C-alpha positions in Angstrom: -8.3 8.4 22.1 -5.4 7.2 19.9 -4.1 9.6 17.4 -5.7 7.3 14.9 -8.8 7.5 16.6 -8.5 10.8 16.7 -8.0 11.4 13.0 -10.5 8.8 12.0 -13.2 11.1 14.0 -11.8 14.1 12.4 -12.0 13.1 9.2 -15.5 12.0 9.4 -16.5 15.5 10.8 -14.7 17.1 8.2 -15.7 15.1 5.2 -19.5 15.5 6.5 -18.8 19.4 6.6 -17.5 19.6 2.8 -20.4 17.1 1.8 -23.0 19.3 3.4 -21.2 22.6 1.8 -20.4 21.0 -1.4 -22.4 21.0 -4.6 -22.4 18.5 -7.6 -18.8 18.4 -8.6 -17.6 18.1 -4.9 -19.8 15.0 -4.5 -19.3 13.4 -8.1 -15.4 13.7 -7.2 -16.2 12.0 -3.6 -18.1 9.6 -5.5 -15.3 8.9 -8.1 -12.7 8.4 -5.3 -14.6 5.9 -3.5 -15.4 4.1 -6.7 -12.0 3.4 -8.2 -11.0 1.3 -4.7 -13.7 -1.0 -5.2 -12.9 -4.6 -6.4 -12.3 -4.9 -10.3 -9.6 -6.2 -12.2 -7.0 -5.3 -9.3 -8.2 -6.4 -5.7 -9.2 -3.8 -3.3 -6.2 -4.6 -1.4 -4.1 -4.1 -4.0 -5.4 -0.6 -4.9 -5.0 0.6 -1.2 -1.5 -0.1 -1.6 -1.4 1.9 -5.1 -2.8 4.6 -2.6 -0.6 4.1 -0.3 2.4 4.6 -2.1 0.9 7.0 -4.3 0.1 9.2 -0.9 3.7 8.5 0.3 5.1 9.8 -2.8 3.1 13.0 -2.9 3.9 13.6 0.8 0.4 13.7 2.0 -0.1 12.6 6.1 -3.8 12.4 6.1 -4.0 10.3 2.9 -1.0 7.9 4.4 -3.0 7.4 7.6 -6.1 6.9 5.6 -4.4 4.4 3.6 -3.0 2.6 6.4 -6.5 2.1 7.7 -8.0 0.6 4.5 -5.1 -1.4 4.1 -5.4 -2.9 7.8 -9.0 -3.3 6.7 -8.3 -5.2 3.6 -5.9 -7.6 5.5 -2.8 -6.6 4.5 0.4 -7.8 6.4 3.5 -6.6 7.4 5.3 -7.8 4.8 3.4 -6.7 1.8 3.1 -3.2 3.9 7.0 -2.9 4.2 7.2 -3.9 0.2 4.9 -1.0 -0.9 6.4 1.7 1.5 9.6 0.5 0.2 8.4 1.1 -3.5 7.1 4.7 -2.2 10.7 5.5 -0.6 12.6 4.6 -3.9 10.2 6.8 -6.2 9.6 9.5 -3.7 13.2 9.5 -2.5 14.5 10.6 1.1 12.1 13.4 1.2 9.3 10.6 2.1 11.1 9.5 5.0 9.4 11.7 7.4 5.7 10.5 6.1 7.1 7.1 6.1 7.9 6.9 10.0 4.4 8.3 10.5 3.0 5.4 8.1 4.8 2.9 10.1 3.6 4.5 13.6 0.2 4.2 12.9 0.6 0.6 11.4 1.9 -0.4 14.7 -0.6 1.7 16.7 -3.4 -0.2 14.9 -1.6 -3.5 15.7 -1.4 -2.3 19.1 -5.1 -1.8 18.9 -5.9 -5.2 17.7 -3.6 -7.3 20.4 -5.8 -5.5 23.2 
């Protein structure tokens, strides 16, 4: 199992645990999170790139991994991803570099899975 597959499996299990535990407030927040990434004035792909940049700047590796997956599913290209990550680096500064490394690692892992 790849690290990205492990991440997906763990994330799903933990989200189920939280939703089973959580009350109305937690469930409403999860629903809001889902809704803001739906197509609207901005495309879903654009919203995922924005989510990725915000996650990089906030230095949340789980969030970065999630948005990398979503970007792949939205059809983001290498060039689009590189430009978005560049914005995150400029906004977040050098402290984001470890998270940038892991983002590129995850992206390359996903590209390797598609090639098999």
